[in-house]
C-alpha positions in Angstrom: 91.8 111.3 66.4 92.2 113.9 67.8 95.1 116.2 65.9 96.7 117.8 68.7 97.3 113.4 69.7 98.5 112.8 66.4 101.0 115.5 66.4 102.0 114.5 69.9 102.4 110.9 68.6 104.5 111.8 65.8 107.3 112.9 68.2 107.0 109.2 69.3 110.1 107.0 68.9 109.2 103.7 70.5 106.4 101.7 71.9 107.1 103.5 75.9 107.0 106.6 74.3 103.7 105.9 72.7 101.9 104.6 75.8 103.1 107.6 77.9 102.2 110.0 75.1 98.2 108.1 75.0 98.3 107.8 78.9 99.2 112.0 79.3 96.5 112.7 76.7 93.9 110.4 78.5 94.7 112.2 82.1 94.5 115.4 80.3 91.5 114.7 78.8 89.6 113.2 81.8 90.9 116.0 84.1 93.1 113.2 86.5 96.3 112.5 88.0 95.7 108.6 88.3 95.9 106.5 85.3 97.7 103.4 83.7 97.9 101.7 80.5 97.7 97.7 80.3 98.9 95.4 77.5 98.0 92.0 77.1 100.6 89.0 77.3 98.9 86.4 75.5 101.4 84.0 75.9 101.0 84.4 79.8 97.3 85.3 79.7 97.8 88.0 81.7 97.4 92.2 81.6 100.4 93.9 82.5 100.9 97.6 83.4 103.2 99.5 80.8 102.6 102.7 81.4 101.3 104.8 84.8 100.4 107.8 86.6 100.5 108.4 90.4 99.8 104.8 91.9 102.1 103.6 95.0 104.3 100.4 94.8 101.5 98.5 96.8 98.9 99.6 93.6 101.5 98.7 91.1 102.6 95.2 92.7 98.9 94.4 93.7 97.9 95.1 90.1 101.4 93.8 88.2 100.0 91.1 86.4 95.7 90.8 86.2 94.3 87.6 85.0 90.4 86.8 83.9 89.9 85.5 87.0 91.3 88.7 89.3 88.1 90.6 90.6 89.0 93.9 89.8 87.3 95.8 86.7 90.4 95.0 84.1 90.1 91.4 85.2 86.3 91.3 84.5 86.8 93.3 81.1 89.1 90.7 80.3 87.1 87.7 81.5 83.6 89.5 79.8 85.3 91.0 77.0 83.7 94.2 77.5 83.7 97.7 79.5 83.3 97.6 83.2 81.7 100.1 85.5 82.2 99.2 89.1 79.9 101.6 90.8 80.8 101.8 94.2 84.3 99.6 95.3 83.3 99.3 99.1 80.3 97.6 98.3 81.3 95.5 95.3 81.8 91.7 96.4 84.1 90.4 93.8 86.1 94.0 94.1 86.9 93.3 97.7 90.1 91.5 97.5 91.4 94.3 95.7 
């Protein structure tokens, strides 16, 4: 883990601050303004957005709970237990409802 991230994480006092710190670092690393961190609720079987930046309420509402049957990249990743890349969301049939 990079030293700068370690220093930031040492200032975190709870789970939410850790998630926000990791999200900020990831956004800086990738040079983007939009991102989220999802956590798995094993009892309910859903991924839930635990930290986010830059998304509107419509997006947050749609992706509030994602299960393995969901056509999104995160739903597929859960189902396949692997990383997922959707090359073009405009032409991906399973992603179309998203």
